[in-house]
Phi, psi and omega in degrees: 000156176282140177297147176237117177244284178226138180228127170244127185206157167292174193238140168253110183273132176228079187280054180243130179271158174059043176282117182263170185294336177287333174282325179294312177216106182303148186304328183296348179261011186269012183284336183280152178250355176261152180286346186295135173088352183292329178299330179295337183248014175300128182052038187309313185283347173267334183274328187230146177274185184293345176262013179066026177260141180300139176272113188302329185281350182278140189303322181288347177264001181262111183294351178294330185250135177202173176137177182260004182239119174263127177248116188242161176290177183299144176068056179273134175088022178286176178096215186292167186269018186300124177291340180302332179297316177293323177300319181293317179298312179294318182296332177286336178118006177280133176259337183223140168237129180249134177202168176272351177196137175239147168295138186302316183293318177299319180300313178296317179298323179297311180300324179289346184239022173080014177251127182268114175273120183249117179268125178237167177291158179297325178295317178295320178299316179299322178295322178296312179300319179297319181296314182286330175293324178284327183211104181300347178266009177300149182233159171239152172238126178247120180248105183291318182301317179272351182056051178231153172233133183240129171275107186287352177284313183245359178079002180294139181234138174227146176271153175227158182262149174205143176303133184301321179296313181293325176299312179302316180298314181294320179299327182262356182073030182261140160266185184298322180291317178302320179299314179299317180295327179291342179251019184304314181299317179297318180295315180295320178295321178295319179295326179294330180281000000 
């Protein structure tokens, strides 16, 4: 995985609550076992009509908005436990998803796949949506080491929580296997004792 330290990016706003994993990646795309190509089908049924044409009103089809940070409404990633949803978010190019609440399994799957889920207060989330609605070039800065998110429009800063182990992995670009390999000498020394 790529190391995550600090990211400043424009925002893709998705002010929809209760987005479930079937909306993130429809079940018909779950046949693959490789992570490749899932980003192409992120929010597939919201992005494309039955003739495979882009739906102009959907945010990912609007060239005004771009960036590595998806800002979503409350309860993002609910529903089934499919890891493919995190693969689709990462495959599309998002490094961070911001919401006031995430489903636990989606949150864990995201962290395992290099996507940082940042939980903010509902008030802070509303300020982000207001900022990007006023200016599509508005940015956020996410600092993993300090565990802060900054709305660069008004300077507001909020702290977020993250499991210490997952934080260490993301800062170093480790998945679970990489973490074990980085501790190989310690493990071998312990086994010798």
